[in-house]
C-alpha positions as CSV (number, residue, x, y, z in Angstrom):
1,M,113.1,93.2,104.0
2,N,116.8,94.0,103.6
3,L,118.2,91.9,100.7
4,S,121.5,93.8,100.5
5,K,123.6,91.1,102.3
6,P,123.8,87.4,101.4
7,S,122.3,85.1,104.0
8,S,121.0,81.6,104.5
9,S,117.7,83.0,103.2
10,S,119.2,84.2,99.9
11,S,117.9,82.5,96.8
12,V,119.0,82.2,93.2
13,A,115.5,83.5,92.4
14,D,116.3,86.9,94.0
15,A,116.0,89.7,91.5
16,P,119.4,91.0,90.5
17,G,119.9,94.5,91.9
18,L,117.0,94.4,94.4
19,L,118.4,95.4,97.8
20,Y,115.3,96.2,99.8
21,A,111.5,96.0,99.8
22,G,109.2,97.3,102.4
23,F,105.6,98.5,102.9
24,N,104.6,101.9,104.1
25,Q,102.6,102.3,107.3
26,D,99.1,101.5,105.9
27,F,100.3,98.9,103.4
28,G,99.0,101.0,100.5
29,C,102.4,101.5,99.0
30,F,105.8,99.8,99.0
31,S,109.3,100.9,98.3
32,A,112.2,99.1,96.5
33,G,115.9,99.9,97.1
34,L,118.1,99.1,94.1
35,D,121.8,99.0,93.3
36,S,121.0,102.0,91.1
37,G,118.5,104.0,93.2
38,F,115.0,103.4,94.5
39,R,111.4,103.2,93.4
40,I,107.9,103.7,95.0
41,Y,104.9,101.6,94.0
42,N,101.2,101.7,94.7
43,C,100.1,98.2,95.9
44,D,96.6,97.8,94.5
45,P,96.5,98.4,91.6
46,L,100.2,97.8,91.2
47,K,101.7,100.9,89.7
48,E,105.1,102.6,89.8
49,K,104.6,106.0,91.3
50,M,108.1,107.4,91.5
51,R,111.7,106.4,90.7
52,K,115.0,107.9,91.4
53,D,118.1,106.6,89.6
54,F,121.6,107.1,90.8
55,E,124.7,106.5,88.7
56,D,127.0,106.3,91.6
57,G,125.5,103.8,94.1
58,G,122.8,101.7,95.7
59,I,120.2,102.1,98.4
60,S,119.7,99.3,101.0
61,I,116.9,100.9,103.1
62,V,114.0,103.0,101.8
63,E,111.7,103.9,104.7
64,M,108.4,105.6,103.7
65,L,106.2,107.9,105.8
66,F,102.8,107.0,104.6
67,R,102.6,108.7,101.1
68,C,104.3,112.0,101.9
69,N,107.4,113.5,100.4
70,Y,109.9,112.4,103.0
71,L,111.9,109.2,102.9
72,A,114.7,107.8,105.0
73,L,117.5,106.3,102.9
74,V,120.6,104.2,103.8
75,G,123.2,103.3,101.2
76,G,124.0,99.7,100.5
77,G,125.0,97.1,98.0
78,K,128.4,96.6,96.4
79,N,128.7,100.4,95.7
80,P,126.6,102.3,98.3
81,K,125.2,105.7,97.3
82,Y,125.7,106.8,100.9
83,P,128.0,105.4,103.6
84,P,126.1,102.6,105.4
85,N,126.5,104.4,108.7
86,K,124.4,107.4,107.6
87,V,120.7,108.0,107.4
88,I,119.6,110.5,104.8
89,I,116.3,112.3,105.1
90,W,115.2,112.7,101.4
91,D,112.6,115.2,100.3
92,D,111.1,114.0,97.0
93,L,109.6,117.4,96.2
94,K,113.1,119.0,96.4
95,N,114.7,115.9,94.9
96,K,117.5,115.9,97.4
97,G,118.6,114.9,100.8
98,I,117.8,117.7,103.3
99,A,119.3,116.2,106.5
100,E,121.5,113.4,107.6
101,L,122.4,111.5,110.8
102,E,125.8,109.8,111.0
103,F,126.8,107.0,113.4
104,R,129.9,105.1,114.4
105,S,128.6,101.8,113.0
106,E,126.3,100.4,110.2
107,V,122.6,101.4,110.3
108,K,120.5,98.2,110.5
109,N,117.1,99.8,110.2
110,V,115.1,103.0,110.2
111,K,111.5,103.8,111.2
112,L,109.6,107.1,110.8
113,R,106.6,108.8,112.4
114,R,105.4,112.2,111.6
115,D,107.2,113.4,114.8
116,R,110.0,110.9,115.3
117,I,112.9,109.2,113.6
118,V,114.1,105.9,115.0
119,V,117.5,104.5,114.0
120,I,118.6,100.9,114.8
121,L,122.3,99.9,115.1
122,S,123.5,96.4,116.0
123,N,123.0,97.0,119.7
124,K,121.5,100.4,120.1
125,V,118.3,102.3,119.3
126,F,118.3,106.1,118.8
127,V,115.1,108.2,118.9
128,Y,115.1,111.7,117.4
129,I,112.7,114.6,116.9
130,F,111.7,114.6,113.2
131,S,112.9,118.0,112.1
132,A,115.4,119.6,109.7
133,N,117.9,119.5,112.6
134,P,117.0,116.2,114.3
135,Q,117.6,116.3,118.1
136,K,118.3,113.1,119.9
137,L,115.8,112.3,122.6
138,H,116.8,108.8,123.7
139,T,119.3,106.0,123.4
140,F,118.4,102.4,124.3
141,E,120.6,99.4,124.5
142,T,119.7,96.0,123.0
143,I,121.1,92.5,122.6
144,D,122.9,92.0,119.3
145,N,120.4,92.9,116.7
146,D,121.9,92.3,113.3
147,K,118.5,92.0,111.7
148,G,117.6,95.5,112.9
149,L,114.4,94.3,114.5
150,V,112.1,97.2,115.5
151,T,108.5,98.2,115.1
152,L,106.7,101.5,115.6
153,S,103.0,102.3,115.8
154,S,101.7,104.6,113.1
155,S,98.7,106.2,115.0
156,Q,98.9,109.9,115.4
157,N,97.9,109.7,119.1
158,H,99.8,106.6,120.1
159,A,103.6,106.3,119.7
160,I,104.6,102.8,120.8
161,L,108.1,101.6,120.0
162,A,109.1,97.9,120.4
163,F,112.6,96.4,119.9
164,P,114.7,93.5,121.4
165,G,115.6,93.7,125.0
166,R,119.0,93.2,126.6
167,Q,118.3,89.5,127.2
168,K,117.5,86.8,124.6
169,G,113.8,86.6,123.7
170,H,112.9,89.8,125.6
171,I,111.0,92.7,124.1
172,Q,111.3,96.3,125.2
173,I,108.2,98.5,124.9
174,V,108.5,102.3,125.0
175,D,105.7,104.9,124.9
176,L,107.4,107.8,123.1
177,N,104.7,110.1,124.3
178,T,105.7,109.7,127.9
179,F,109.2,111.3,127.7
180,H,109.8,113.7,130.6
181,A,112.5,116.4,130.7
182,T,114.1,118.0,133.7
183,T,116.9,120.6,133.6
184,A,120.0,121.0,135.8
185,V,123.0,123.3,135.6
186,T,126.3,121.7,134.6
187,S,129.9,122.8,134.2
188,N,131.1,124.1,130.8
189,N,133.6,121.2,130.3
190,S,130.9,118.5,130.0
191,N,130.4,116.6,126.8
192,T,128.6,118.6,124.1
193,L,125.3,117.9,122.5
194,P,125.6,115.7,119.3
195,T,125.3,117.7,116.1
196,H,123.7,116.7,112.9
197,S,124.4,118.1,109.4
198,S,121.5,119.4,107.3
199,S,120.8,121.7,104.4
200,T,118.6,123.9,106.5
201,T,118.2,124.8,110.2
202,S,114.5,125.5,110.0
203,S,111.8,123.1,111.0
204,F,110.3,120.8,108.5
205,P,107.2,122.1,106.7
206,H,104.0,120.1,107.0
207,H,104.3,116.7,105.4
208,R,103.0,116.9,101.9
209,H,101.7,114.1,99.8
210,S,104.1,113.1,97.1
211,F,104.2,110.7,94.2
212,S,102.1,113.3,92.1
213,S,122.5,116.6,99.7
214,S,123.5,117.6,102.5
215,N,127.0,119.2,101.9
216,N,128.2,118.9,105.4
217,D,130.1,115.7,106.1
218,H,130.9,116.5,109.8
219,Q,131.3,113.4,111.9
220,T,128.5,113.3,114.6
221,P,130.0,112.9,118.0
222,F,127.4,110.6,119.5
223,E,127.4,110.0,123.2
224,D,128.0,106.4,124.3
225,R,126.5,106.3,127.8
226,R,124.9,103.2,129.3
227,P,121.4,103.8,130.6
228,S,120.9,103.2,134.3
229,V,118.3,100.7,135.3
230,S,116.2,101.1,138.5
231,N,115.1,98.3,140.7
232,T,111.7,98.2,139.0
233,G,113.3,97.8,135.5
234,K,112.4,101.3,134.4
235,I,115.1,102.9,132.3
236,K,116.4,106.4,132.9
237,N,118.3,107.8,129.9
238,S,121.4,109.8,129.6
239,N,121.8,113.6,129.6
240,S,121.8,116.1,126.7
241,I,123.7,119.4,127.3
242,N,122.6,122.6,125.6
243,S,124.7,125.7,124.8
244,S,123.7,127.5,128.0
245,G,125.5,124.8,130.0
246,S,122.4,123.2,131.5
247,T,121.6,119.6,131.2
248,T,118.3,118.2,129.9
249,V,117.5,114.8,131.4
250,M,115.0,112.8,129.3
251,T,113.4,109.9,131.2
252,T,110.8,107.3,130.3
253,N,109.5,104.0,131.4
254,V,110.4,100.9,129.5
255,S,108.3,97.7,129.8
256,I,110.1,94.4,129.4
257,I,108.1,91.4,128.0
258,P,109.9,88.0,128.2
259,A,108.3,86.8,125.0
260,H,110.4,83.8,124.0
261,S,113.1,81.5,125.3
262,G,115.1,81.8,122.0
263,K,116.3,84.8,120.1
264,L,113.7,87.1,118.5
265,S,113.2,86.7,114.7
266,C,110.3,89.1,113.9
267,L,108.4,91.9,115.6
268,S,105.2,93.9,114.7
269,V,102.9,96.3,116.5
270,N,99.4,97.2,115.4
271,S,98.6,100.8,114.3
272,D,97.7,102.1,117.8
273,G,100.5,100.2,119.5
274,S,98.2,98.3,121.9
275,K,99.3,94.9,120.6
276,C,102.8,93.5,119.8
277,A,103.3,90.2,117.9
278,S,106.6,88.4,118.0
279,A,108.3,85.2,116.8
280,S,111.6,83.5,117.8
281,E,114.2,82.0,115.6
282,K,112.5,78.6,115.9
283,G,109.5,80.1,114.0
284,T,106.8,77.7,115.1
285,L,104.8,80.1,117.3
286,I,103.6,83.7,117.0
287,R,102.7,85.3,120.3
288,V,100.6,88.4,120.7
289,F,100.9,90.6,123.8
290,N,99.1,93.6,125.3
291,T,101.8,96.3,125.3
292,S,100.4,98.0,128.4
293,S,100.2,95.1,130.7
294,G,102.5,92.6,129.0
295,K,99.7,90.0,129.1
296,L,99.8,87.2,126.5
297,L,96.7,87.6,124.4
298,N,97.2,84.9,121.7
299,E,99.6,82.0,121.0
300,L,99.3,81.1,117.3
301,R,101.0,78.1,115.7
302,R,102.5,78.5,112.2
303,G,103.7,74.9,112.1
304,V,105.8,72.2,113.8
305,D,109.0,72.5,111.7
306,R,111.6,75.3,112.3
307,A,111.1,78.2,109.9
308,E,112.4,81.7,109.5
309,I,109.6,84.3,109.9
310,Y,110.0,87.1,107.4
311,S,107.1,89.3,108.3
312,I,104.1,89.7,110.7
313,A,101.3,92.2,110.0
314,F,98.1,93.2,111.7
315,N,95.0,94.3,109.8
316,Q,93.6,97.8,110.2
317,D,91.3,96.9,113.2
318,S,93.7,94.4,114.7
319,T,91.3,91.5,114.4
320,R,93.6,89.5,112.2
321,L,97.3,88.7,111.6
322,C,99.2,87.5,108.6
323,V,102.6,85.8,108.7
324,S,105.1,84.9,106.0
325,S,108.0,82.5,106.3
326,D,110.7,80.6,104.4
327,K,108.3,77.8,103.9
328,G,106.7,79.9,101.1
329,T,103.3,79.8,102.9
330,V,101.4,82.8,104.2
331,H,99.2,82.1,107.2
332,I,96.2,84.2,108.3
333,F,95.0,84.1,111.9
334,N,92.0,85.5,113.7
335,L,92.5,87.3,116.9
336,D,90.2,87.4,119.9
337,A,89.7,91.2,119.8
338,I,87.7,92.6,122.7
339,L,85.8,95.8,122.2
340,G,85.6,98.5,124.9
341,N,82.1,97.3,125.9
342,G,83.4,93.8,126.5
343,A,81.6,92.3,123.5
344,S,83.5,89.9,121.3
345,H,84.4,91.4,117.9
346,S,82.9,88.7,115.8
347,P,79.8,88.4,113.7
348,S,76.5,88.2,115.6
349,N,75.5,85.0,113.9
350,G,78.7,83.1,114.8
351,Y,82.5,83.3,115.1
352,Y,85.1,84.0,112.4
353,G,85.8,81.0,110.3
354,E,83.0,78.9,111.7
355,K,82.7,77.1,108.4
356,I,86.4,76.3,108.0
357,V,87.1,73.4,105.8
358,V,89.5,71.3,107.9
359,N,91.5,68.7,105.9
360,N,93.2,67.3,109.0
361,P,90.7,65.3,111.1
362,M,92.7,66.1,114.2
363,L,92.0,69.8,113.8
364,S,88.7,71.6,114.4
365,P,87.7,75.3,114.6
366,S,88.4,77.2,117.8
367,P,86.0,79.9,119.2
368,S,88.1,82.5,117.3
369,G,87.7,80.5,114.0
370,N,91.3,79.4,113.9
371,R,91.9,75.7,113.6
372,Q,92.6,73.8,116.8
373,S,93.2,70.2,117.8
374,S,90.1,68.2,118.4
375,L,91.7,67.2,121.7
376,S,92.1,70.8,122.9
377,F,89.5,70.1,125.6
378,M,92.2,68.0,127.3
379,K,94.8,70.8,127.1
380,D,95.4,70.6,130.8
381,L,96.5,67.0,130.5
382,L,98.2,67.0,127.1
383,P,101.3,68.8,125.8
384,K,101.0,72.4,124.9
385,Y,100.8,71.5,121.2
386,F,97.3,70.3,121.5
387,S,96.0,73.7,122.8
388,S,97.6,75.6,119.9
389,E,95.6,77.7,117.4
390,W,96.5,77.2,113.7
391,S,95.8,79.6,110.9
392,F,92.2,79.6,109.5
393,A,93.4,80.6,106.0
394,H,96.6,80.2,104.1
395,F,98.2,80.2,100.6
396,K,101.5,79.4,99.0
397,V,103.4,81.7,96.7
398,M,105.2,80.4,93.6
399,A,108.5,82.2,94.4
400,D,111.2,80.3,96.1
401,C,112.6,83.3,97.9
402,R,112.0,85.7,100.8
403,C,108.7,87.6,100.9
404,I,106.8,90.0,103.1
405,C,103.0,90.3,103.5
406,G,100.3,92.8,104.6
407,F,96.6,93.3,104.5
408,G,95.5,95.1,101.3
409,Q,93.3,98.2,101.1
410,E,90.5,96.1,99.7
411,V,88.7,94.1,102.3
412,N,89.8,90.4,102.8
413,T,92.9,90.8,100.6
414,I,96.6,90.1,101.3
415,I,99.5,91.7,99.4
416,V,102.8,89.8,99.1
417,I,106.1,91.3,97.9
418,C,108.8,88.8,97.0
419,A,112.6,89.1,96.6
420,D,112.3,87.9,93.0
421,G,110.6,91.2,92.1
422,S,107.0,89.8,92.1
423,C,103.9,91.1,93.7
424,Y,100.8,88.9,94.6
425,K,97.3,89.7,95.6
426,F,95.3,87.0,97.3
427,L,91.6,87.0,98.4
428,F,90.6,85.0,101.6
429,D,87.1,84.0,102.6
430,P,86.5,85.2,106.2
431,R,83.8,82.6,106.8
432,K,85.1,79.5,105.1
433,G,88.9,80.1,105.4
434,G,91.0,77.4,103.9
435,E,93.0,78.0,100.7
436,C,93.0,81.6,99.5
437,E,92.4,82.6,95.9
438,R,95.1,84.3,93.9
439,E,93.6,87.3,92.3
440,N,96.7,88.9,90.8
441,Y,100.4,88.3,90.1
442,T,102.7,90.8,88.6
443,K,106.5,91.3,88.2
444,F,107.2,94.8,89.4
445,L,110.9,94.5,88.5
446,K,110.9,92.9,85.1
447,D,114.0,94.7,84.0
448,L,116.0,97.2,86.0
449,D,116.9,98.9,82.7
450,E,113.2,99.6,81.7
């Protein structure tokens, strides 16, 4: 949640000086970028684990890598600590930046895996090897992406990357583990491999658990080559040229999912990358797709009025989804997860949410436990609205501002981080659904001078 730039979603309730808030990969921690540095918090119980104060500027993106010592930082605010076109890899144990990537335009977002760095610009996505001297593997083109939409699976064995396509409403799905390299001899006058400044040329050490600058300002000459598209829609990427004069050609397959007719507003993949959830700018529907086949698995209705979707998150076993929007309500949906043996992932004595309290007489539980129109049996004759699945549980936050949500470490809990510097913990009943119970509310940013 990048708060560094005023938008239609900005609120007078936004905490002064808060530029960014975002969860780590397992939703056990979250980071806050400030106009005077950054902080790391444990979610439950809420506790500040680390802070770094800068006297000379702000941080608009703080991307964590689980709980280890490496962070990706981007400067922002009225007085950025770093230029907004740079990504700084920060080592908390060394208390300094150990590598940087520089681009020709503003960085919109950054995602980390233990083996990859993904950087998003307004219409490009760059993928690098995570090392002290990051090497570029791929460049992908996108439609205008000012929000920096991107999502990356966190599983060690599955590296699925999803980002907007070149057409409105399309999603590109890339398996980062399927890169293939071939080598060819080239002439010496070809373009050179992009270089990156860093404080060391050795490989990164093993990532260490934390929460117990680079001096080279050389401009990175990034290549600007348009990928070629084959007749099957598979993308072959551009070449990298090494010092021996040979060219390494990295290729991979890119799947295209035409998810929405309107522009994308939010994206999320589950931990192993097998599912991708998306919403459009209209914000009424959330669609969940199989990333391998592109098949639509679930179509979930947030509401009937337009809304801006702020966040979508899967739970750990991908059986539920939570969604936050500018309506101030967080919705929780059940998903029809199918196990490898073909059995439905639901309690043996019934389906999820079978005892849902439905206030609307026109809504009744669906087989998944989500609410559904009582006329859904006539879905082939009635408009699509009547076959929609609505959330089985929900709650409203007090804050009149942007917020992001995720499933907590404790079972059946939701953590919400708001732009006013508040943190909520809600408990939902997986059987009854309905209104969730607020268990905790705390201001994590009471005073930036504390």
